[in-house]
C-alpha positions as CSV (number, residue, x, y, z in Angstrom):
1,X,6.7,-55.1,124.2
2,X,7.9,-57.4,121.4
3,X,6.4,-60.7,120.4
4,X,9.3,-62.7,121.9
5,X,9.2,-60.9,125.2
6,X,6.3,-63.0,126.7
7,X,8.1,-66.2,125.6
8,X,11.3,-65.0,127.3
9,X,9.4,-64.3,130.5
10,X,7.8,-67.8,130.3
11,X,11.1,-69.4,129.7
12,X,12.7,-67.5,132.6
13,X,9.8,-68.4,135.0
14,X,10.0,-72.0,133.9
15,X,13.7,-72.1,134.9
16,X,12.8,-70.4,138.3
17,X,10.1,-73.0,138.9
18,X,12.6,-75.8,138.3
19,X,15.1,-74.2,140.6
20,X,12.5,-73.8,143.4
21,X,11.4,-77.4,142.9
22,X,15.0,-78.7,143.3
23,X,15.5,-76.5,146.4
24,X,12.2,-77.8,147.9
25,X,13.3,-81.4,147.2
26,X,16.7,-80.8,148.8
27,X,15.0,-79.3,151.9
28,X,12.6,-82.2,152.1
29,X,15.6,-84.6,151.9
30,X,17.4,-82.7,154.7
31,X,14.3,-82.7,156.9
32,X,13.7,-86.4,156.5
33,X,17.4,-87.1,157.1
34,X,17.4,-85.1,160.3
35,X,14.2,-86.7,161.4
36,X,14.9,-90.3,160.7
37,X,18.7,-90.9,160.6
38,X,20.7,-92.2,163.5
39,X,23.3,-89.8,164.8
40,X,25.6,-89.2,167.8
41,X,28.8,-90.9,168.8
42,X,29.0,-94.1,166.8
43,X,25.4,-93.6,165.7
44,X,24.0,-94.7,169.0
45,X,21.2,-92.1,169.0
46,X,18.1,-92.8,167.1
47,X,16.3,-90.2,165.0
48,X,13.8,-87.9,166.7
49,X,10.8,-89.5,165.0
50,X,12.0,-93.0,166.0
51,X,12.9,-92.1,169.6
52,X,11.3,-88.8,170.6
53,X,12.6,-88.9,174.2
54,X,16.3,-89.9,174.1
55,X,17.8,-91.1,177.4
56,X,21.5,-90.3,176.8
57,X,22.8,-86.8,177.3
58,X,24.9,-87.0,174.1
59,X,21.7,-87.5,172.2
60,X,20.0,-84.4,173.7
61,X,22.9,-82.1,172.8
62,X,22.4,-82.2,169.1
63,X,20.8,-78.9,168.3
64,X,19.5,-79.7,164.8
65,X,17.8,-82.9,166.1
66,X,15.6,-80.9,168.6
67,X,12.0,-80.4,167.8
68,X,12.0,-76.5,167.6
69,X,14.8,-76.7,165.0
70,X,13.0,-79.5,163.1
71,X,9.8,-77.5,163.0
72,X,11.6,-74.4,161.7
73,X,13.2,-76.5,158.9
74,X,9.7,-77.9,158.2
75,X,8.3,-74.4,157.9
76,X,11.0,-73.3,155.5
77,X,10.5,-76.5,153.5
78,X,6.8,-75.9,153.2
79,X,7.4,-72.3,152.2
80,X,9.7,-73.4,149.4
81,X,7.3,-76.1,148.3
82,X,4.4,-73.6,148.0
83,X,6.7,-71.2,146.1
84,X,7.8,-73.9,143.7
85,X,4.1,-74.9,143.1
86,X,3.1,-71.2,142.5
87,X,6.0,-70.5,140.1
88,X,5.3,-73.7,138.2
89,X,1.6,-72.8,137.8
90,X,2.6,-69.2,136.8
91,X,5.1,-70.5,134.2
92,X,2.5,-72.8,132.7
93,X,0.1,-69.9,132.5
94,X,2.7,-67.7,130.8
95,X,3.2,-70.3,128.2
96,X,-0.4,-70.2,127.2
97,X,-0.8,-66.4,127.3
98,X,1.3,-65.0,124.4
99,X,-1.1,-66.2,121.7
100,X,-4.0,-64.3,123.2
101,X,-2.0,-61.2,123.9
102,X,-0.8,-61.1,120.3
103,X,-4.3,-61.3,118.9
104,X,-5.6,-58.7,121.3
105,X,-2.8,-56.4,120.4
106,X,-3.7,-56.7,116.7
107,X,-7.3,-56.0,117.4
108,X,-8.5,-59.2,115.8
109,X,-9.3,-61.0,119.0
110,X,-11.3,-58.3,120.7
111,X,-14.9,-57.9,119.8
112,X,-15.2,-54.4,121.3
113,X,-12.4,-52.9,119.2
114,X,-13.6,-50.4,116.6
């Protein structure tokens, strides 16, 4: 393992954390749009959060505006948010590790090395 390899891993993980964060933000935007925006013919139907029990049949036929679909999108959104947070923390941790790994490899940082 070379000295630049941990830095390359940290840089790659940092890019992945940014990608996961953007994906999570996009999914949160989609979820909030589906939950709040008016829809249907001529936007007559209110969002599911504003009007949870629509009276018109045209409003009930929209499959992405039904609660099971919204809850599955919420679950996917939460999963990507947790993944984004975990990769961000891991990337920050990798940025701090190379210095300690280099000193331990040299034998200067370990008090038990003989």
